[in-house]
N, C-alpha and C positions, 0 to 999 in steps of 0.2 A: 342772130343776133342775134330764126331767126330770124339768131341765130340768127345771133345770134344769133334773132333772135334775131330779132330781134330781135331777132326778130330778128325777124324779123326780125321793119323790113316789109316792104310791100312793092309790088309792081316792077321792081328793078330787074326782075328776071328777063324782062323784055329789052333791057339796055345792055346789049352784049359788049364786052371788052375783049379784044383779041391780043393786043401786044402793049407792053410798056417797057421802060428801061430800068435796069437795076445796076447797083454799084458792083464793081468787080475789080478793084485795084489789085487785090491780092492775087487773083488769077492772072492778071496781066503780068505781074512781077514773076509769077511762077513760069509763065510761058517764055519770058525773056531769059530766065536762068537756065531752063532745060532745053530750049530750042523747040519745045512742043507748042503748037499754036494755042493761044489762050482761048478759053471758052467765050463764045459770043452771045450765048443765051442763058437765061435762067427761067425755069418753068415753075409757075405758081399754080398749084392744083387747088380748086375751090369748089364750093357749092355754086349753084346757078345764080345766086343773088350778089356775087361779088361785083363791085363797080367802083370806078374812080373817075374824077373829072379830067378832061384834057389838059387843063392848066397844071394840075398836080403831076400828071404823067410827064408833061413837058419839063417840069422842074426836076423830076427824077431823071429824065433823059439828059438834062443839062449837067447833072452831077456825075453821070456815068457813061460807060461805053458799051454796056451790055443791054441786049433786048430780052425782055421777059415775056414769055408766052403764057397766057392765062388759059388753063385747061379747066373748063367747067364740067363737073361730073355728077350733075343731078342734085337732089336734095342732100342736106348735110349727112343724114344717116347713110344714104347710098354712097356718097362720096367717101366717107370714112371706111365703109365696108370694102370699097374698091382698093383703097390703099392697104388695108389689111391683107387682102388677097395677093397684092403685088409686093409684099414686104421683102426688103432686100434688093428689089429691082423696081423702085417706085416709078410712077408716071412723070414725076417732076422732082424739083429740089425743095420746095416749100409747100406745105399744106396750110391753107387758111380755112377756118370754118368749123373745126371741131369744138364743141361746146361742153359745158360742165355736165350735161346729161350723158354724153358719150365719151368723156375724157378718159375714164378708167379703161374702157375697151381699147382705145388707141394706145395708151401707155402700157397696158398689160401685154399687148401684142408687139411692142418694141418697134413701132414704126418711126419714132423720132430719135434724133440725136441731141444731146445737151448743147445749149448755146445760151449764154446770158447776154441778152440784147443790150446795146448801148442805149442809155436813156431810160432804163428800167426803173430807176429810182423815182421817176415821175409817175409811176403806176402804183396805186395803193397796194400795200402788202396783202390785204384781205383778198385781192383778186388773183394773186400769184399762188395758185393752187398746187403747183408742182415745184417743190423745193430744189429739184435737180435741174430746173430750167429747160426741160425738154419741150415745153411749150411756153409761149409768151401771150399774155392777155392783150386783146386788140379792141374789143368793144363789149358793151353790155346792152341788154334789152329785156323787156318784160313781155312774155307770151301771155296774151289775154284774149278773151272773146271780144270781137268787134261787132257792132250792130249798124244796120241801115236805118238812119234816122227817119227818112221819108216813109219807110214801111210802117214803123211804129206810130208815126204821126197820123198816117192815113187810117190806121186801125184803131186809133185812140187807145193805144195799149202802151203802158210804161215798159221800156226795155229792161231786160233782166240786168241785175247788178252783181249777183253772187252765184256761186256754184249751186246752192240750193234752188235759186230761182230757175235755173236751166231745166230742172226736172219737173217744174210745175206744168199743169195741163194747158195753160194759156200759151205755152211756148212749144207745144207739140209740133213736130215735123219742121221746125225752124232752124235747127242747128246743124252745121256741117263741121266735122273735125278731120284731122289728118291721122293716118295710121302711124302709131308710135314706133312700129318696127321699121318704117321707112322714112319717117319725117321727124326732124328735130322739134319743130313746133308741136307736133302731135305728141312726142315723147314728153316735152315740157309740160303740156297740159295734163297728161296722165300723172306725172310726178306731182303736179299741183294738186290734183284730186287726192293723191295718196298722202300728201302733206296736210291737206285739209281734214280728211276723214280718218287717217290713221291706217296702219297695216291691215286691220280687220274690217274697216268700214268702206274703203274705196270701191271694193267689188260690188257691194250692195248699191252704192251710188251709181255705178255704171249700169247696173241692171235697170235702175230707174230711167237713166238716159236712153237706154235701148228701147224700153217700153214707151218712152216719150218721142220716139221717131228720130233719134240722132242718125245722121248719115256720115259715112266714113269714106274718104278718098285717100289716094296714096301720097299726095304731095301738097305743100302749101300753094303752089302755082295752080293746081287743079281746084283746090278748095276756094281760094280767093278770087281767081280770075274767071272761073267757069261756074262755080256753084253759088257764090255769094251775090246777092242782089245789089249790094252797095258798091261794087267795084266799078270804077270808071276807066281803068287802064287795061283790062283784058281785051284781047283781040276778038274773043268769042262773044256771043250774045250773053247778056247778064243772066245769072242763075236765078233761082227762086227761093234761096235760103237767106233770110235776113240776119242770121247769126253765123259767125265763122271764127275759128281759132286763128288769130293773127298776132299782131303786136300793139303795144300801147303807142308806138310811134307811127302806126299806119295812117291815121287821119291826116297828118301833113302831106302824105303822098297824094291823097285824093285832092287836096287843095292845089298842090304843085302842078299836077298834070291835067286838071280840069280847065276847060276853055269856055268862057272866061273863068278866071279864078274866083271861087266864092269867098265871101268874108268869113263864113263859118264852115268848118269841115262838115261834109255830108254824112260822115260816119262817126260813131262814138265808141267808147271803150267801157266794158263792164268791169269796173275797177276791182271788184271782189272776186275775180276769176284768174288772177295773174300769178305767173311763176317767173322768177328772175333767172335770166340766161346770160352766161359770159362766153364769148367766143375767143378762140386762141389760134395762133399760128405756130408751126414748128418746122424745124429743119428735118427733112425726110432722111431716114436711115438708108444709105446707099445712093445719096444724091450725087449726080455727076458734076455739079458745080456747087459745092458746099460753101465756098467763100462768097460767091455771088448770092447764094441763099441767105447767108448771114446778113449781108448788106441789105437785102430785101426786107428781112424781119426788122432790122433797125429802122428802115424807112416807114414800115407800117405803124410804128409808135412815134414817129416824128410829128412835130406839131403840124406840119404841112398836111400830112395825110389825115391826122386825127381831126383837124378842123374841117376838112373836106368831107369826111365820112358820113356825118349825120344826114345830109341831103343827097347822098349817093346810095347808101345802104339803109338809111333810116334806123340807125342804132346809135347808142350813146358812146362817145369816146371814153377811153379809160384813163388818159393822162390828165394830171391835175392842172395843166396849163392850156387845155383845149377850150375853145370858145364855141358855144352852140348858136346856130343861126336863129334869127328872129322867127322865121316861118316854123321852125322846129319847136321853139319854146311856146309860141302862140297857139299852135294847133295840136301839139303833142300833149300827152297826159303823163304827169309825174305820179308814179305808184309809190305811195309811202310805205305800205306794208305788203309787199308781194310774198307769196309762198316761196320758201327756199328749202333746200335739203342738203345735208352734208355729203360731200363727194363719196366718202366711204359707204354711206348708206345707199346711195345710188348704185355703186359698184356691186354691193351685196345683193340687191333686190331687182335691179333693172331687168335682167333677162327673164326671170321668173314672172315678174309683173307683166311683162309684154306677152308672155305665153298665156297667162291667166286672162289678160285683157282680150287676146285673140279669141279664146274660148268663149268668153262672155259676150262679146260684141259681134264677132264675125261668123260664128258658127251657129 
């Protein structure tokens, strides 16, 4: 959400899901006609933050006779790269979690097969970025800097709200970001700076961030759960950085998992630092159970799954009939004017921008 996006998305990496059930009537008919045993499993490959509630999985099981194995493959960028390396002999049948920042890389490498999902008319056309239906939109989220409210209250310092603020001296050594080569939130934040400052200006901005002590780690999990001082859900001790690239929907997570639950989220969102992310699912080219995979994609945009998703992966549903839970709407932040970028521009510039970023920030 995320990655998104979506966010993020926050803390759900600790909530592992191993199996669920998927539809497979087509495969069952095929087995009866040919005498070949029908497939009994469908494998969903995803980034580490995929999650679904037991109730939704039970409903999925009730509808079907197939078991779906969930294979988590790291951060979204890492997971996409693994599927590119196994093109034609994929790790599973469906991939969930490729977002608009990485979409062209996945499509250009031919890792997906076309499939127009049932119920797609309920998804806004603006989110359906691939007219060949090689991928289906599943969720949206805004990648934004989050801040630790207690830290800034203790310091009597106003938290930053814009990209410009992050480079100011009063926020020196406070920000941790993810490597855009390995992390979709990191890439989304980089694209947000490129959208804000333009092709010629984003590099100077990152020079300022580097001079201001920005720290880079490889994944959202490391940044949020280990480096960020405001995280309540990480298993490790809290970090010492009160600013982190995460999602606009991360504050509800802090409320949900805190004991006792606070009335106000302990983390906030710097609303002028956001980039809009959309996550997709696609049927993998070479899938062993394509019919089961199609049924799974249908389920991912069903109302049952879409209603469940906000409090499981802390991203926004894409279907126009989905309902957001009160906890999500009360403690989440709606970003009215996030940074965006056309998919073709991302495709044309992403790799060279990552190379330039690496030279500027890591070397």
